[in-house]
C-alpha positions as CSV (number, residue, x, y, z in Angstrom):
1,X,-16.7,11.9,-13.0
2,X,-13.6,10.5,-13.8
3,X,-10.6,11.1,-15.9
4,X,-8.0,8.5,-16.7
5,X,-5.0,10.5,-18.8
6,X,-3.3,7.4,-19.7
7,X,-1.3,6.2,-22.3
8,X,-1.9,3.0,-25.0
9,X,1.4,1.4,-23.2
10,X,0.7,2.4,-19.5
11,X,0.8,-0.8,-16.8
12,X,-0.7,0.9,-15.1
13,X,-3.4,2.9,-16.3
14,X,-4.6,-1.0,-17.1
15,X,-4.7,-1.9,-13.9
16,X,-7.2,1.4,-12.6
17,X,-9.2,0.7,-16.2
18,X,-9.6,-2.8,-14.8
19,X,-10.3,-1.6,-11.3
20,X,-13.6,0.6,-12.4
21,X,-14.3,-2.5,-15.2
22,X,-14.4,-4.7,-12.3
23,X,-16.7,-2.3,-9.9
24,X,-19.1,-1.1,-13.0
25,X,-17.4,2.6,-13.0
26,X,-18.3,5.1,-15.6
27,X,-14.9,6.8,-16.0
28,X,-13.1,8.5,-19.7
29,X,-9.9,7.8,-20.7
30,X,-7.9,9.9,-22.2
31,X,-4.6,9.0,-24.2
32,X,-1.7,12.3,-23.7
33,X,0.4,10.5,-26.5
34,X,-2.8,11.7,-29.3
35,X,-3.3,14.5,-28.0
36,X,-0.4,17.9,-27.4
37,X,-3.5,19.4,-25.7
38,X,-5.2,16.6,-23.3
39,X,-1.2,16.4,-22.2
40,X,-1.0,20.0,-21.1
41,X,-4.6,20.2,-20.0
42,X,-2.9,16.8,-17.4
43,X,0.0,18.3,-17.2
44,X,-2.0,21.7,-15.3
45,X,-3.7,19.7,-13.6
46,X,-1.1,18.0,-11.2
47,X,2.3,19.0,-12.6
48,X,2.8,15.5,-14.0
49,X,4.1,14.4,-17.1
50,X,4.1,11.0,-16.8
51,X,0.8,8.8,-16.5
52,X,-1.5,7.4,-14.9
53,X,-2.5,10.3,-12.8
54,X,-6.4,10.3,-12.0
55,X,-9.0,13.1,-12.3
56,X,-11.9,12.1,-9.5
57,X,-14.2,15.2,-9.3
58,X,-11.7,17.1,-8.6
59,X,-9.1,15.7,-6.9
60,X,-6.3,14.8,-8.4
61,X,-4.3,11.1,-7.8
62,X,-1.1,10.9,-9.5
63,X,0.6,7.0,-10.3
64,X,-0.9,3.7,-9.2
65,X,-2.6,4.7,-6.1
66,X,-5.1,1.8,-4.9
67,X,-5.5,2.5,-1.7
68,X,-6.6,6.2,-2.3
69,X,-8.6,5.0,-4.8
70,X,-10.3,2.6,-3.1
71,X,-11.2,4.9,-0.4
72,X,-12.7,7.7,-2.5
73,X,-14.3,5.3,-4.4
74,X,-15.7,3.8,-1.0
75,X,-14.1,0.6,-3.1
76,X,-13.6,-2.7,-0.6
77,X,-9.8,-3.2,0.1
């Protein structure tokens, strides 16, 4: 399961969404600006207060890091 912690104005969040959609990868997007509980969950998992943060089956990726994400999801570079 992939969870994308995002905000409506996050450019790199939208880039991750494009990658997931292009590769037919299911994901759940959560808006940390709309829900303080979700924001706190993200901070607890990542130690970060900024987005994007990805939780891919318990592996946390902070920021725009397509190489790491591609490796985890076994996507072509």
